[in-house]
C-alpha positions in Angstrom: 160.9 106.6 186.6 158.8 108.9 184.6 156.8 111.7 186.1 153.6 112.7 184.4 152.6 116.3 184.6 149.0 117.2 184.4 148.2 119.5 181.6 145.0 121.5 181.5 143.3 121.8 178.1 142.2 125.3 177.6 139.1 125.7 175.5 138.1 129.2 174.3 134.6 130.5 174.5 134.4 130.3 170.7 135.4 126.7 170.8 132.8 125.9 173.4 130.1 127.6 171.3 131.2 125.5 168.3 131.1 122.3 170.3 127.6 123.1 171.6 126.4 123.9 168.0 127.9 120.7 166.6 126.3 118.6 169.4 123.0 120.4 168.8 123.2 119.6 165.1 123.8 115.9 165.8 120.4 115.8 167.4 118.7 118.2 165.1 120.4 118.5 161.6 117.8 121.1 160.6 118.6 123.3 163.5 119.7 126.3 161.5 116.6 126.4 159.4 115.0 127.8 162.5 115.3 131.6 162.8 115.1 131.3 166.6 118.1 129.1 166.7 120.1 131.3 164.4 119.3 134.4 166.5 120.2 132.6 169.7 123.6 131.5 168.6 124.3 134.8 166.9 123.5 136.7 170.1 125.8 134.4 172.2 128.5 134.9 169.6 127.9 138.6 169.7 128.2 138.7 173.5 131.6 136.9 173.2 133.2 139.2 170.7 131.8 142.4 172.4 132.5 141.4 176.0 135.1 144.1 176.4 132.7 146.8 175.0 130.8 149.2 177.2 127.1 148.4 177.7 125.7 151.0 175.2 128.2 149.9 172.5 127.5 146.2 173.1 123.8 146.8 172.8 124.4 148.5 169.4 126.6 145.6 168.3 124.1 143.0 169.2 121.3 144.8 167.4 123.4 145.3 164.3 124.3 141.5 164.3 120.7 140.3 164.4 119.2 142.9 162.1 119.9 141.0 158.8 118.3 137.9 160.2 115.3 139.8 161.4 114.8 141.4 158.0 115.2 138.1 156.2 112.6 136.4 158.4 110.3 139.1 159.7 110.7 142.0 157.2 110.3 144.8 159.9 112.7 146.4 162.3 112.4 148.9 165.1 115.3 151.3 165.1 114.5 152.4 168.7 115.0 148.9 170.0 118.2 150.0 171.7 116.4 152.7 173.6 113.6 150.4 174.5 116.0 147.8 175.8 117.5 150.3 178.2 114.0 151.1 179.4 112.7 147.6 179.7 115.7 145.4 180.7 116.3 147.2 184.1 112.6 146.8 184.9 112.8 143.0 184.3 116.2 142.6 186.0 115.6 144.7 189.1 111.8 144.6 189.6 110.1 141.8 187.7 112.5 138.9 188.3 113.2 139.6 192.0 109.5 140.1 192.7 108.7 136.8 190.9 111.1 134.9 193.1 109.8 136.5 196.2 106.3 135.6 195.3 107.2 132.0 194.6 109.1 131.5 197.9 106.7 133.4 200.2 103.5 132.2 198.6 103.3 129.1 200.8 103.3 131.0 204.0 101.7 134.2 202.8 99.2 133.5 200.1 98.0 137.1 200.1 101.3 138.1 198.6 99.9 137.2 195.2 97.0 139.6 195.6 99.3 142.4 196.8 101.9 141.9 194.0 99.3 141.6 191.2 98.9 145.4 190.6 102.7 145.7 190.2 102.7 142.9 187.6 99.8 144.6 185.8 101.6 148.0 185.7 104.7 146.4 184.2 102.6 144.4 181.7 100.7 147.6 180.7 104.0 149.5 180.3 105.6 147.0 178.0 102.3 146.6 176.0 102.1 150.4 175.7 105.7 150.6 174.3 105.0 147.7 171.9 101.7 149.1 170.7 103.0 152.5 169.9 105.3 151.1 167.2 107.3 154.3 167.2 110.4 153.7 165.2 109.0 150.6 163.5 110.0 150.4 159.8 108.6 147.9 157.2 111.9 147.3 155.5 110.9 144.3 153.4 112.5 140.9 152.9 116.2 140.7 152.0 117.4 137.5 150.3 120.1 135.1 151.7 122.9 136.7 149.7 122.1 140.1 151.0 121.7 138.7 154.5 125.1 137.1 154.5 126.7 140.2 153.0 125.3 142.4 155.7 126.4 140.0 158.4 129.9 139.8 157.0 130.4 143.5 156.8 129.0 143.9 160.3 131.4 141.3 161.7 134.4 143.0 160.0 133.3 146.3 161.5 133.1 144.8 165.0 136.3 142.8 165.1 138.6 145.0 163.0 141.4 146.7 164.9 141.1 150.3 165.7 141.8 151.6 162.2 139.6 154.7 161.8 139.9 154.9 158.1 138.9 151.3 157.5 136.1 151.4 160.0 134.7 154.5 158.3 134.8 152.8 154.9 133.0 149.8 156.4 130.3 152.0 157.9 129.8 153.7 154.6 129.5 150.3 152.9 127.1 149.0 155.5 124.9 152.1 155.3 125.0 152.1 151.5 124.0 148.4 151.4 121.0 148.9 153.7 119.9 152.0 151.7 120.3 150.2 148.4 118.4 147.1 149.5 115.6 149.3 151.0 115.2 151.2 147.7 115.2 148.0 145.6 112.4 146.6 147.8 110.3 149.7 148.1 110.7 151.1 144.6 110.7 148.0 142.3 110.9 148.6 138.5 108.1 146.1 138.0 104.4 145.9 138.8 102.5 142.8 139.7 99.1 141.0 139.9 99.6 138.3 142.6 97.0 135.6 143.5 97.9 135.1 147.1 97.5 131.5 148.3 94.9 132.0 151.0 93.3 128.6 150.6 89.6 128.5 149.8 89.2 132.2 149.2 90.3 135.2 147.2 93.0 137.8 147.8 94.8 139.5 144.9 97.5 142.1 145.2 97.9 144.6 142.4 100.9 147.1 142.4 102.3 149.5 139.8 106.0 150.0 139.2 107.9 151.8 142.0 104.9 150.8 144.3 103.3 154.1 143.4 99.9 152.4 143.7 98.9 149.3 145.8 95.5 147.6 145.7 94.0 144.5 147.1 91.0 142.6 145.7 89.4 140.8 148.7 91.1 139.8 151.9 90.5 136.1 152.1 89.2 134.6 155.3 87.3 131.5 156.5 84.2 130.6 158.5 84.7 129.7 162.2 82.5 126.7 162.9 81.5 126.4 166.6 82.3 128.8 169.4 86.1 128.6 169.0 87.6 131.5 167.1 90.9 131.0 165.2 93.5 133.6 164.4 92.8 135.3 161.1 94.8 133.5 158.4 95.5 137.0 157.0 98.0 137.3 159.9 99.9 134.3 158.7 99.7 134.7 154.9 98.6 138.1 153.5 100.2 140.5 156.0 103.6 138.8 155.8 103.3 138.7 152.0 102.7 142.5 152.0 105.4 143.3 154.5 108.0 141.1 152.6 107.5 143.6 149.7 107.8 146.6 151.9 104.1 147.4 151.6 102.6 148.8 154.8 99.6 150.7 153.4 97.1 150.2 150.6 95.6 152.8 148.3 92.5 150.8 147.9 90.8 147.5 148.7 88.1 146.2 146.3 85.5 144.0 148.0 83.6 141.6 145.7 80.9 140.6 148.1 80.2 139.7 151.8 81.2 136.0 151.9 83.7 135.1 154.6 86.2 133.6 152.2 86.4 136.9 150.4 86.2 139.6 153.1 86.2 137.6 156.3 89.6 139.0 157.3 88.7 142.6 156.4 88.6 143.8 160.0 92.0 142.2 160.7 93.4 144.0 157.7 92.0 147.4 158.7 93.4 146.9 162.2 96.9 146.5 160.9 97.3 148.2 157.5 96.2 151.8 156.7 93.7 151.7 153.7 92.7 154.9 151.9 89.6 153.6 150.0 87.2 150.7 150.3 85.5 149.9 147.0 82.4 147.7 147.0 79.1 147.2 145.2 76.4 149.6 146.1 74.1 148.3 148.8 76.7 146.4 150.8 76.5 149.1 153.6 73.0 147.8 154.3 74.6 144.5 155.3 75.0 144.5 159.1 77.8 141.9 159.0 79.9 144.1 156.7 79.3 147.3 158.8 80.4 145.4 161.9 83.7 144.7 160.2 84.4 148.3 159.4 82.7 150.1 162.3 86.0 151.0 164.1 87.5 152.5 160.9 84.8 154.7 159.5 86.9 157.8 160.2 90.1 156.2 158.7 88.9 154.9 155.3 86.8 156.4 152.5 83.9 154.3 151.5 83.3 154.1 147.7 80.1 152.3 146.7 80.1 151.4 143.0 77.7 150.2 140.2 78.3 149.2 136.6 79.5 152.1 134.5 81.5 153.7 137.4 85.2 154.3 137.0 88.0 154.5 139.5 90.7 156.8 138.2 93.6 157.4 140.6 96.6 157.3 138.3 98.6 154.2 137.5 95.7 151.9 136.8 92.2 152.7 135.6 89.4 150.4 136.9 86.1 150.0 135.2 83.1 148.5 137.0 81.0 146.2 134.8 78.7 144.7 137.4 76.3 144.9 139.3 73.7 147.1 137.6 71.7 147.6 140.7 72.2 147.7 144.5 72.2 144.5 146.4 73.2 143.1 149.8 76.5 141.6 148.9 75.4 138.1 147.8 77.2 136.1 145.1 74.9 137.5 142.5 75.8 141.0 143.6 79.5 140.5 143.2 81.5 143.6 142.3 83.1 142.9 138.9 86.0 145.1 137.6 88.2 145.2 134.5 91.4 147.1 134.1 94.4 147.3 131.8 98.1 147.2 132.6 101.0 146.8 130.3 98.5 146.6 127.5 96.9 143.5 129.0 93.3 143.5 130.1 92.1 141.7 133.2 88.7 140.8 134.5 87.6 139.9 138.1 84.0 138.8 138.8 84.1 137.5 142.4 81.6 134.7 142.9 79.3 136.0 140.1 77.1 133.2 138.6 76.1 132.5 135.0 73.2 134.9 135.0 75.4 137.8 136.0 78.0 136.7 133.4 75.3 136.9 130.7 74.4 140.4 131.8 78.0 141.5 131.4 78.2 139.7 128.0 75.0 141.5 126.9 76.2 145.0 127.9 79.9 144.9 127.1 81.8 143.8 124.0 85.4 143.3 125.1 87.9 140.5 125.3 90.5 140.0 128.0 94.0 138.6 128.2 93.5 137.3 131.8 90.4 136.2 133.7 90.1 135.2 137.3 87.6 132.3 137.0 84.3 133.0 138.8 83.4 131.4 142.2 86.7 129.4 142.5 85.9 127.3 139.4 82.4 126.3 140.5 80.1 124.8 137.9 77.6 127.7 138.7 80.0 130.1 137.0 82.2 130.4 133.9 79.5 129.7 131.3 81.1 128.4 128.0 79.5 131.2 126.0 80.9 133.8 128.4 84.4 132.3 128.2 84.2 132.2 124.3 83.1 135.9 124.5 86.1 136.8 126.7 88.6 134.7 124.8 91.2 134.8 127.5 94.8 133.6 126.9 95.0 132.3 130.5 92.6 132.0 133.4 93.4 131.9 137.1 91.6 129.9 139.8 91.9 130.6 143.5 90.8 127.5 145.5 91.9 125.6 148.6 93.5 122.2 148.6 91.0 119.4 149.4 88.3 121.9 149.9 84.9 120.5 150.9 83.2 122.2 147.9 85.1 120.2 145.3 86.4 123.4 143.6 87.3 123.7 140.8 84.5 121.5 139.5 85.4 118.9 136.8 82.7 120.3 134.5 84.4 123.7 134.6 87.8 122.1 133.9 86.4 120.2 131.0 85.0 123.4 129.6 88.4 125.0 129.8 90.0 122.0 128.1 87.4 121.9 125.3 87.9 125.7 124.6 91.7 125.3 124.7 92.1 127.7 127.6 95.1 127.0 129.9 94.7 127.8 133.6 96.7 128.2 136.8 95.3 127.2 140.2 96.6 128.3 143.6 95.5 124.8 144.7 98.4 123.4 142.6 100.7 126.3 142.1 100.6 128.2 145.4 100.8 131.9 145.1 100.8 133.0 141.5 102.5 136.3 140.4 102.2 138.0 137.1 105.0 140.6 136.9 105.3 143.3 134.3 108.1 145.8 133.6 108.7 148.4 130.9 112.1 146.9 130.4 111.5 143.1 130.6 107.9 142.6 129.5 105.6 140.4 131.5 106.3 137.1 133.2 104.4 134.6 135.4 106.0 132.9 138.4 104.4 130.4 140.8 105.5 129.3 144.3 105.4 125.7 143.1 107.0 125.5 139.7 105.7 124.2 136.4 101.9 124.0 137.1 100.4 125.6 134.0 97.6 123.3 132.7 
C-alpha cells in the first residue's frame, strides 16, 4: 500500500500579487496604461517589501516609490505629503471611519444621529480642504519621460531592498538625489525656447518661452461658450494647465488678450485662479467691457493691467513685442483685436487675433514689414486673411488654430484656396494637434506636431 502525504503549496505574497496582476491583465490587457492601476500595484508591492520597516520609514518608502509615476503623469509633487499623511490618516482611521459605521448602523433607530454627526463630518472636511488648498510644499516639477521614470524606480528599489551596506546605500542616495536634481534642471532651464499653438479646439492659446524659461508668455487662454444653464469645467484645466505644468511652468510673465470672445479669453478667470500672472496686455478700451472686468475682478491686486494701442512696445528682456493694432480704443470686438509682432531667433511672427480684412488693410497701410510666421486671422475664416495682406506679409508658413468638426466650418475653403494659390504652406491644430516651434542657439529652429507629418 502507498500512503499519500498531503503537501501544502506555499505561495509568497509576491507570487500572489503576480497572479492577481496576470489575472487582471487577462480581462484588461491595457491595465497598466492606467496610472491609477500602476500606483495601486506599486503601493501593494511597496507595502510587501517594507512590511518589516517602522511606520515612518515605510511611509517614506511608499512615497519614494510612487513619486516617479506621479511626476510622469501629474507633473507636480508635494514634499510634505509624508507629514500630511500622519495628520490625516489617524483622523480617517480613528474618527471618520468609526463614525461612519456608527451612523449607518444606528440611523434606522435614531435618525437624528445624522443631524448630530453632520458638524463633525463638516469639520473634518474643512480641515482636509484647508490642508489641500494651502499647497504648502507643492512643487511643479514637470514631466519626466518613461526612461527617467524607470531609472528612478529602479534606483529606489535597489535602495530599499539592498542589504544594510552603508557605503552602497549612500552611493544610491547620491545617485537618486543627483538624478532628481538633474531632471528638474533639464525641465526648468531648457536650452531652447518655443512658440506652441496649444490644441484647445475652436479657440486660441499660444505659449511663448525664451531659453532657460527666463520669460514665459501666453497669447489668449482658449475657452468655449456654455449653452444653456449647465456649466462645464473650463477646458483650460484639462489642456492648457497640464501643458504648462508638464514643462515646469507655474507662473507667467504676461498674458496677451486679443479680444473678449469666449474662445479666446473664456478661461481667463480659471487661469488667474491657478497660475500667477504678472501682466495682462490687452487693447485699450477692453476695461470698459463688463464681461472682461468680471473675469479679472478677483485679481485686480495681483496682476498689472497694461492697455495697449498701435505703436506701443512691450520691452521686458528676452522678447520685444510691438503692437500694430488697434489704432483706437474699442470694446474688445473682433475688429478691436490686439495685434502684435515680435522677433525671436531672427524670425518675425505676427498674431492678429480675429481681426477682419479692414483691420488687415490698416496694418498694411501703416507698416511695411514681412514676416516668417503668421497665425492666420480668425481661425482661417473667409472674413480674414485678405490675399493682398498675405502677399504683403509673404510668410514662409502660416498657422491655423481651429477645432475639429467645428460648427463654423473653419478654416474656410476660400481661405485654404488663397493659401494654395499663393504657395503658402500651413499647419492646423485641427489636423496636427499641438504645434510647437522650438528654437535654440545650438540647434537652430524646428517644428514638431503632436500628430506627425501634417504640413500642407
